[in-house]
C-alpha positions in Angstrom: -7.7 -3.9 22.6 -7.9 -7.4 21.0 -11.7 -6.9 20.5 -11.1 -3.7 18.7 -8.6 -5.4 16.3 -11.0 -8.2 15.6 -13.9 -5.7 15.1 -11.6 -3.7 12.7 -10.9 -6.8 10.6 -14.6 -7.8 10.6 -15.6 -4.3 9.6 -13.2 -4.4 6.7 -14.6 -7.7 5.5 -18.1 -6.4 5.8 -17.2 -3.3 3.8 -16.0 -5.3 0.9 -18.9 -6.8 -0.9 -18.7 -10.2 -2.4 -18.2 -8.7 -5.9 -15.5 -6.4 -4.6 -13.7 -9.3 -3.0 -13.9 -11.4 -6.2 -12.5 -8.5 -8.2 -9.7 -8.0 -5.7 -8.8 -11.7 -5.8 -8.7 -11.5 -9.6 -6.5 -8.4 -9.5 -4.1 -10.1 -7.1 -4.0 -13.3 -9.2 -3.2 -11.2 -12.3 -0.5 -9.4 -10.5 1.1 -12.7 -9.3 1.0 -14.0 -12.9 2.7 -10.8 -14.2 5.3 -11.1 -11.5 6.0 -14.7 -12.5 6.5 -13.6 -16.1 8.9 -10.9 -15.1 10.8 -13.5 -13.1 10.9 -15.8 -16.1 12.2 -13.0 -18.3 14.9 -12.0 -15.8 15.9 -15.7 -15.5 16.4 -15.9 -19.3 18.6 -12.8 -19.1 20.6 -14.3 -16.3 21.1 -17.4 -18.3 22.4 -15.4 -21.3 24.8 -13.5 -19.1 26.0 -16.7 -17.4 26.8 -18.1 -20.9 28.7 -15.0 -21.8 30.7 -15.1 -18.5 31.6 -18.7 -19.1 32.8 -17.9 -22.6 34.9 -15.1 -21.3 36.4 -17.4 -18.7 37.4 -19.9 -21.5 38.9 -17.0 -23.5 40.8 -15.7 -20.5 42.2 -19.2 -19.8 43.2 -19.6 -23.5 45.0 -16.2 -23.5 46.8 -17.1 -20.3 48.0 -20.4 -21.8 49.2 -18.8 -25.0 51.0 -16.0 -23.2 52.5 -18.4 -20.7 53.8 -20.5 -23.6 55.3 -17.5 -25.3 56.9 -16.4 -22.0 58.4 -19.9 -21.4 59.9 -19.8 -25.0 61.3 -16.3 -24.7 62.7 -16.3 -21.1 64.1 -19.8 -20.6 66.9 -21.5 -22.5 66.3 -25.0 -21.0 64.8 -27.4 -23.5 62.2 -28.6 -21.0 60.7 -25.0 -20.5 60.8 -24.3 -24.3 59.0 -27.6 -24.9 56.4 -26.7 -22.3 56.0 -23.3 -24.0 55.6 -24.9 -27.4 53.0 -27.3 -25.9 51.1 -24.6 -24.1 50.4 -22.5 -27.2 48.3 -25.0 -29.1 46.6 -26.1 -25.9 45.6 -22.5 -25.3 44.3 -22.1 -28.9 42.4 -25.3 -28.5 40.8 -24.1 -25.2 39.8 -20.9 -27.0 38.2 -22.7 -29.9 36.4 -25.1 -27.6 35.1 -22.2 -25.5 33.8 -20.4 -28.6 32.1 -23.6 -29.9 30.5 -24.2 -26.6 29.3 -20.6 -26.3 27.8 -20.7 -29.8 26.0 -24.0 -29.1 24.6 -22.9 -25.8 23.6 -19.5 -27.3 21.5 -21.3 -29.9 19.9 -23.5 -27.3 19.0 -20.5 -25.1 17.6 -18.7 -28.2 15.5 -21.7 -29.0 14.1 -21.8 -25.4 13.5 -18.1 -25.4 11.5 -18.3 -28.6 9.5 -21.3 -27.4 8.5 -19.4 -24.2 5.1 -17.9 -24.3 3.8 -15.7 -21.4 0.4 -16.7 -20.1 -1.0 -13.6 -18.5 -4.5 -12.6 -19.3 -3.3 -9.2 -20.4 -1.0 -10.7 -23.0 -3.7 -13.1 -24.1 -6.0 -10.1 -24.7 -3.3 -8.2 -26.6 -2.7 -11.3 -28.8 -6.4 -11.6 -29.5 -6.6 -7.9 -30.5 -3.6 -8.3 -32.8 -5.2 -11.3 -34.5 -8.4 -9.5 -34.8 -6.7 -6.5 -36.5 -4.7 -8.8 -38.8 -7.7 -10.8 -40.0 -9.6 -9.4 -42.9 -13.1 -8.0 -42.3 -15.9 -10.5 -43.2 -17.6 -9.8 -46.5 -21.3 -8.9 -46.3 
């Protein structure tokens, strides 16, 4: 049984000519490169979504602080609770403003890195070359 398996593998290798094996290797390498570019693209999308999640967490915390402060002011008559409520409202607003500033700064950084990224697959290189060829004026004769 083992001899048949080895013979089957050897038969497959013999069936593929050297040229066919080279073409197959190139095709596999191209597919790996395209898969890497897809992973990079998805990683950029995950980064954008993570930034948005963080922003929403800041805003949720800010809203909880402001609402907690208002609740303390309305429900309690003790001066300590009212003071805590008065203190919590500006802290919540500050957290909200800080969260928005951080979100905006990170968003611009992510956008900069996204624009700086250039895929390197041969397919993309060929498409870029064709686009440049189409945009360049025809040589004068």
